[in-house]
TORZADREN-825283 format. One line per field, with one value per residue (C-alpha): x, y, z; residue number from 1. Coordinates in nm, 4 decimals. Layout:
xx	[X:...]
yy	[Y:...]
zz	[Z:...]
n	[NUM:...]
//
This chain:
xx	[5.3407:5.2479:4.9907:5.0688:4.8750:5.0731:5.4015:5.2911:5.1998:5.5430:5.7207:5.5035:5.5543:5.9313:5.9548:5.7396:5.9596:6.2815:6.1395:6.0390:6.3884:6.5535:6.3314:6.3487:6.6437:7.0007:7.1009:6.9693:6.9019:6.9201:6.6147:6.6188:6.4145:6.2628:5.9779:5.8390:5.6373:5.9585:6.0206:5.8278:5.4817:5.4669:5.2931:5.1890:5.4230:5.7245:5.8946:6.0966:6.3835:6.4785:6.7878:7.0782:6.9184:7.0692:6.8388:6.9679:6.8181:6.8007:6.6483:6.4850:6.2519:5.9863:5.8583:5.5543:5.5441:5.6797:6.0227:6.2794:6.3958:6.6942:6.7366:7.0549:7.2977:7.0572:7.2543:7.1493:7.3330:7.2647:7.4022:7.5248:7.4743:7.4097:7.0800:6.9787:6.7939:6.5800:6.3166:5.9822:5.7333:5.4962:5.7133:5.7630:6.0968:6.1751:6.1280:6.4318:6.3937:6.6288:6.6595:6.8576:7.0133:7.2450:7.5332:7.4007:7.6455:7.5569:7.7104:7.6462:7.3186:7.1866:6.9357:6.7275:6.5021:6.4726:6.6150:6.8003:6.9205:6.8529:7.1169:7.1576:7.3415:7.3239:7.2784:7.4029:7.7764:8.0262:7.8057:7.9800:7.9044:8.1102:7.9833:8.1235:7.9806:7.6922:7.5609:7.3256:7.1655:6.9538:6.9265:6.8722:6.9703:7.1708:7.0934:7.2294:7.4983:7.5308:7.7382:7.8786:8.2141:8.3428:8.1999:8.3827:8.2786:8.4877:8.4259:8.1007:7.9444:7.7171:7.5721:7.3792:7.3396:7.4351:7.3967:7.5534:7.5821:7.7833:7.7029:7.7394:8.0662:8.2400:8.5859:8.6736:8.4898:8.6675:8.6166:8.8379:8.8125:8.4784:8.3147:8.1088:7.9075:7.7104:7.4121:7.4355:7.4206:7.4396:7.7098:7.8102:7.9763:7.8841:8.0620:7.8805:8.0046:7.8262:8.0395:8.3227:8.5838:8.7926:9.0347:9.0150:8.8262:9.0058:8.9322:9.1803:9.1996:8.8632:8.7086:8.4634:8.2712:8.1321:7.9630:7.7061:7.7846:7.8136:8.0621:8.2366:8.3398:8.2463:8.4198:8.3067:8.6034:8.4247:8.4292:8.6113:8.9096:9.0117:9.3329:9.4411:9.6685:9.6488:9.3306:9.1463:9.3131:9.2755:9.5261:9.5255:9.1817:9.0778:8.8455:8.6807:8.3729:8.4765:8.2786:8.3982:8.6017:8.6878:8.4741:8.5314:8.8679:9.1145:9.4805:9.5880:9.4401:9.6758:9.4107:9.4453:9.6749:9.6214:9.8686:9.8859:9.5409:9.4396:9.2236:9.3091:9.6209:9.7998:9.9334:10.3046:10.5246:10.7246:10.8248:11.0248:11.1275:11.3492:11.4519:11.6356:11.8289:11.8038:11.9607:11.9223:12.2632:12.3502:12.5136:12.8032:12.8695:13.1108:13.3543:13.2742:12.9305:12.6335:12.3500:12.0142:12.0238:11.8353:11.5950:11.2349:11.1721:10.8768:10.7036:10.6219:10.2566:10.2918:10.4005:10.2178:10.2505:10.4742:10.3907:10.6213:10.7606:11.0804:11.3599:11.1611:10.9635:10.7667:10.6487:10.2734:10.2143:10.0913:10.3492:10.7173:10.9245:11.2753:11.3278:11.5927:11.6865:11.8808:11.9834:12.1713:12.2933:12.4846:12.6586:12.9381:13.1291:13.0206:13.3849:13.7127:13.8561:13.8380:13.6345:13.5782:13.2008:13.0201:12.6537:12.4572:12.1031:11.9490:11.6745:11.4861:11.7566:12.0529:12.2812:12.3493:12.7232:12.7018:12.5206:12.8126:12.9423:13.2324:13.3782:13.6206:13.5411:13.8148:13.6879:13.3965:13.0722:13.1603:12.9157:13.0288:12.7930:12.7151:12.5286:12.4484:12.2222:12.1306:11.8735:11.6652:11.3935:11.1041:10.8168:10.5183:10.6174:10.9906:11.1295:11.4118:11.6147:11.9393:12.2334:12.5555:12.8895:13.1925:13.4978:13.7490:13.6178:13.3165:13.2245:12.8643:12.7578:12.4940:12.3097:12.1570:12.0037:11.8562:11.6643:11.5798:11.3746:11.2506:11.0891:10.9953:11.2432:10.9626]
yy	[10.0031:9.6380:9.5699:9.3544:9.0711:9.1016:9.0982:8.7837:8.6227:8.7011:8.5607:8.2497:8.1907:8.2308:7.9950:7.7344:7.7613:7.7237:7.4285:7.2572:7.3061:7.1781:6.8709:6.7714:6.9388:6.8037:7.1729:7.3259:7.6996:7.6969:7.7617:7.6927:7.9558:7.8585:8.1083:8.3836:8.1296:7.9825:8.3070:8.3938:8.5313:8.9043:9.1333:9.4724:9.4170:9.3276:8.9877:8.9730:8.7273:8.5177:8.5822:8.3383:8.1781:8.1435:8.1821:8.0052:8.1575:7.9005:8.1030:8.4392:8.5045:8.7721:8.9214:9.0597:9.3981:9.2941:9.3731:9.2032:9.3123:9.1321:9.0322:8.9782:8.7572:8.6888:8.5522:8.5557:8.3396:8.2052:7.9524:8.2185:8.5899:8.5030:8.3248:8.3833:8.7176:8.8972:9.1240:9.2647:9.3427:9.6137:9.7493:10.1256:10.2044:10.4459:10.1759:9.9624:9.5940:9.4945:9.6731:9.5843:9.7327:9.4334:9.2534:9.0900:8.8619:8.7920:8.5643:8.4880:8.6761:8.9593:9.2281:9.4247:9.7048:10.0845:10.1176:9.8084:9.8818:10.0674:9.9377:10.1469:9.9995:10.3179:10.2076:9.8510:9.8427:9.6250:9.5390:9.4590:9.3856:9.1280:9.0486:8.8179:8.7742:9.0160:9.2086:9.5044:9.5126:9.7999:9.9687:10.3430:10.3752:10.0953:10.2783:10.3563:10.1861:10.3689:10.3302:9.9814:9.8957:9.7676:9.7327:9.4967:9.3901:9.1318:9.0110:9.2089:9.4400:9.7378:9.6837:9.9778:10.0841:10.3923:10.5939:10.3554:10.5986:10.5665:10.7733:10.7887:10.6539:10.3636:10.2283:10.0860:10.0892:9.8431:9.7111:9.4383:9.3098:9.4786:9.6137:9.9320:10.0329:10.3373:10.5334:10.8478:11.1625:10.9718:10.9095:10.5462:10.5593:10.8540:10.9607:11.2730:11.5437:11.3901:11.0739:10.9927:10.7362:10.6223:10.4083:10.4249:10.4127:10.1533:10.0421:9.7969:9.5938:9.7225:9.8952:10.1833:10.2823:10.6369:10.7973:11.0607:11.3067:11.0409:11.0476:10.7233:10.8147:11.1299:11.1917:11.5211:11.7334:11.7667:11.3911:11.3380:11.1021:11.0290:10.8551:11.1621:11.1619:10.8943:10.7347:10.7563:10.4780:10.3786:10.1153:9.9525:10.0872:10.1366:10.4243:10.4558:10.6013:10.9645:11.1227:11.2356:10.9691:11.1232:11.4074:11.6093:11.4936:11.4290:11.3321:11.6769:11.6123:11.5075:11.2525:11.0709:10.7821:10.6850:10.4343:10.2444:10.3688:10.4246:10.7143:10.9405:11.1213:10.9143:11.0722:11.1205:11.2153:11.4945:11.8495:12.1208:12.4688:12.7227:13.0841:13.2789:13.6071:13.6105:13.9182:13.8283:13.7602:13.5091:13.6854:13.4636:13.4844:13.1953:13.0570:12.6989:12.6915:12.6100:12.8610:12.8113:12.9748:13.3052:13.4004:13.3664:13.0277:12.9390:12.6002:12.4040:12.3763:11.9977:11.9458:11.6642:11.5483:11.8475:12.1875:12.4844:12.7836:12.9735:12.7230:12.4433:12.1493:11.9653:11.6103:11.5846:11.2279:10.9581:10.6866:10.6793:10.6584:10.6912:11.0006:11.1036:11.4675:11.6586:12.0253:12.2711:12.6086:12.9018:13.1195:13.3746:13.5234:13.8900:13.9887:14.0475:13.7723:13.4194:13.1822:12.8100:12.7596:12.4415:12.3515:12.0696:11.9383:11.9467:11.7349:11.8871:12.1548:11.9128:11.9028:11.5686:11.5121:11.2821:11.5543:11.8008:11.9884:12.2434:12.5066:12.7994:13.1445:13.3268:13.6827:13.8997:13.8626:13.5341:13.2530:12.8979:12.6165:12.3348:12.0073:11.7726:11.4814:11.2357:10.9748:11.0534:10.8684:11.1027:11.0547:11.2905:11.6492:11.5992:11.8874:11.9476:12.2716:12.3944:12.5202:12.7024:12.7717:12.9951:12.7881:13.0699:13.3930:13.5443:13.7412:13.7181:13.4677:13.5062:13.2168:13.3621:13.0428:12.7429:12.4390:12.1513:11.8396:11.5765:11.2672:10.9276:10.6518:10.4059]
zz	[13.5892:13.6611:13.9336:14.2355:14.0770:13.7557:13.9475:14.1340:13.8014:13.6598:13.9625:13.9647:13.5928:13.6194:13.9142:13.7366:13.4291:13.6313:13.8250:13.5008:13.3575:13.6735:13.6785:13.3103:13.1352:13.1192:13.1245:13.4460:13.4210:13.0393:12.8237:12.4510:12.2710:11.9369:11.9565:12.1758:12.3743:12.5152:12.7022:13.0198:12.9499:12.8759:13.1223:12.9851:12.6894:12.9075:12.9099:13.2304:13.1965:13.4981:13.7053:13.6696:13.3625:13.0145:12.7155:12.4036:12.0884:11.8078:11.5211:11.4473:11.7389:11.6949:12.0195:11.8301:11.9994:12.3383:12.4826:12.7055:13.0522:13.1983:13.5606:13.7581:13.5638:13.2783:12.9822:12.6155:12.3636:12.0174:11.7755:11.5300:11.4766:11.1108:11.1756:11.5393:11.5652:11.8171:11.6611:11.7769:11.5038:11.6232:11.9047:11.8793:11.7174:12.0015:12.2678:12.3450:12.2611:12.5475:12.8826:13.1929:13.5036:13.5493:13.3848:13.0687:12.8855:12.5220:12.2582:11.8909:11.8539:11.6351:11.7287:11.4783:11.6004:11.5768:11.9299:12.0469:12.4009:12.7232:12.9644:13.2791:13.5782:13.7836:14.1434:14.0833:14.1508:13.9659:13.6694:13.3407:12.9775:12.7890:12.4397:12.1727:11.8234:11.8871:11.5866:11.5679:11.2235:11.0865:11.4262:11.3853:11.7508:11.9068:12.2296:12.5736:12.7831:13.1142:13.4313:13.3816:13.5334:13.1987:12.8492:12.6117:12.2604:12.0713:11.7141:11.7035:11.4454:11.3968:11.0487:10.9039:11.2657:11.4635:11.7838:12.0346:12.3268:12.6470:12.9543:13.3307:13.4723:13.2962:13.3655:13.0219:12.6912:12.4653:12.1122:11.9625:11.6044:11.5410:11.2251:11.2174:10.9106:11.0107:10.8820:10.6681:10.8785:11.2091:11.4707:11.5066:11.8509:12.0711:12.3910:12.5227:12.7582:13.0587:13.0422:13.2832:13.1763:13.4716:13.2666:12.8894:12.5606:12.3499:11.9919:11.8367:11.5145:11.3953:11.0922:11.0481:10.7353:10.7654:10.4648:10.3705:10.6482:10.9188:11.2080:11.3000:11.6561:11.8460:12.1789:12.3290:12.4470:12.7825:12.8535:13.1844:13.1508:13.5081:13.3992:13.2012:12.8965:12.6257:12.7591:12.4236:12.2281:11.8627:11.7478:11.4020:11.3129:10.9498:10.8557:10.5138:10.3469:10.3147:10.6002:10.9459:11.1174:11.4548:11.5858:11.9014:12.0354:11.7531:11.7222:11.8432:12.1881:12.4637:12.5605:12.2274:12.1405:11.7752:11.6296:11.2982:11.1945:10.8310:10.7169:11.0121:11.1309:11.3913:11.7066:11.7629:12.0555:11.8966:11.9795:11.8057:11.9188:11.7478:11.7099:11.4408:11.4562:11.8329:11.9978:12.3677:12.5207:12.7891:13.0881:13.1962:13.5703:13.6100:13.3572:13.2528:13.4191:13.1964:13.1663:12.9992:12.6551:12.6496:12.3711:12.2612:12.1029:11.8825:11.8923:11.5778:11.4773:11.4525:11.8140:11.9898:12.3516:12.4295:12.5720:12.5094:12.6937:12.6097:12.5529:12.7135:12.5769:12.8461:12.7833:12.8421:12.7202:12.9525:12.8811:12.9816:12.6626:12.5262:12.3105:12.0594:12.1160:11.8503:11.8473:11.6325:11.7635:11.6169:11.8803:11.9293:12.2195:12.1822:12.2377:12.0568:12.2709:12.1376:12.3540:12.3783:12.3827:12.4927:12.4508:12.6082:12.6081:12.9564:13.1135:13.4058:13.4399:13.4509:13.1475:12.9796:12.9382:12.6357:12.4388:12.4616:12.1586:12.1572:11.9271:11.9644:11.8274:11.6401:11.6433:11.7560:11.5677:11.4034:11.4775:11.5401:11.4556:11.6970:11.6641:11.9496:12.0289:12.3019:12.4040:12.7122:12.8992:12.9712:13.2112:13.2100:13.2966:13.2284:13.0215:12.7749:12.7390:12.5780:12.7873:12.6966:12.8741:12.8177:12.9077:12.8484:13.0025:13.1726:12.8604:12.7494:12.4840:12.2157:12.0536:11.7396:11.5974:11.7767:11.6548:11.8914:11.8138:12.0595:11.9095:12.0484:11.9658:11.8838]
n	[1:2:3:4:5:6:7:8:9:10:11:12:13:14:15:16:17:18:19:20:21:22:23:24:25:26:27:28:29:30:31:32:33:34:35:36:37:38:39:40:41:42:43:44:45:46:47:48:49:50:51:52:53:54:55:56:57:58:59:60:61:62:63:64:65:66:67:68:69:70:71:72:73:74:75:76:77:78:79:80:81:82:83:84:85:86:87:88:89:90:91:92:93:94:95:96:97:98:99:100:101:102:103:104:105:106:107:108:109:110:111:112:113:114:115:116:117:118:119:120:121:122:123:124:125:126:127:128:129:130:131:132:133:134:135:136:137:138:139:140:141:142:143:144:145:146:147:148:149:150:151:152:153:154:155:156:157:158:159:160:161:162:163:164:165:166:167:168:169:170:171:172:173:174:175:176:177:178:179:180:181:182:183:184:185:186:187:188:189:190:191:192:193:194:195:196:197:198:199:200:201:202:203:204:205:206:207:208:209:210:211:212:213:214:215:216:217:218:219:220:221:222:223:224:225:226:227:228:229:230:231:232:233:234:235:236:237:238:239:240:241:242:243:244:245:246:247:248:249:250:251:252:253:254:255:256:257:258:259:260:261:262:263:264:265:266:267:268:269:270:271:272:273:274:275:276:277:278:279:280:281:282:283:284:285:286:287:288:289:290:291:292:293:294:295:296:297:298:299:300:301:302:303:304:305:306:307:308:309:310:311:312:313:314:315:316:317:318:319:320:321:322:323:324:325:326:327:328:329:330:331:332:333:334:335:336:337:338:339:340:341:342:343:344:345:346:347:348:349:350:351:352:353:354:355:356:357:358:359:360:361:362:363:364:365:366:367:368:369:370:371:372:373:374:375:376:377:378:379:380:381:382:383:384:385:386:387:388:389:390:391:392:393:394:395:396:397:398:399:400:401:402:403:404:405:406:407:408:409:410]
//
């Protein structure tokens, strides 16, 4: 803990530095950093960066055992992440090189240290992280990002680095066109059970290399996704290296939306239910009136985004979509009297006229085969069922075989 005198020295040094820049620099509030001495003086090993000041790193800058603490709206940029590095020889590997409780924009810079970050905006509302061209190289623990409104990385990389951990409450965690090469036995991106995501986790157009028992992305099943279904998004992401690519929540979770990814199983909006040799008859009360087909259906093991109860598939995805629904049914009239039988697909208990299929039985015990299909728009919690009607009599009907598939039209 810095003494009052040390705090006064920091404040005085920062103000002197800002005044000098304002008086002499063509770029007010920008400091070009060629060496550690261009930063404010360290106090007890801490270099406190000025608020509303941009630090432009021009080369590899060694903090020689000290660490950086950002202030409100501190910005760190460099000429290129290929040759502009922040390191700190002598700083404990378990101590974060960069800490902040505020928004901290960064561009075109690389960080190399055992623990790179400790960013915790708890208590400071509406803070955000927006990074472009930022690399973490040889960081055993990239570190903590906690309780920021949004976290966005674009054209960035974790190179031989792992354990980037998100915690607290974050609206969106997003990665776009990023490269992740992890560390054997470690987790590259970690989303623990204590995390709340109010919008989404989104990784797009990116690549992960996970090898030697590593995990590319771990999302604990207990993470709270306030927005619900399909809030964990992987789109056009390539996974390689042969280790674990998605730990915790996987494609089978209703929270997941994985599309066009390589190396993992992509999610699908598809449901199937069926029965065979069914013996439960449909009591017909009124001629020509459709009744839900009776019988115990079984759901397919590959169903995704659909829950199942008897003769009902309920859409549990988070996005309104058009679906192709197809069904085949074998049924008879359970009577010596011929009957004209009609089947229809139903949405939310209402039959769909354009799905209708008819056949006439010729004798008791003989099944007639039906096939029908339709296209239906489903919003979350809409459900699909199969209905049947006897257009000739009020004799019971028996559907012995049923197979119904609902799949997204995408």
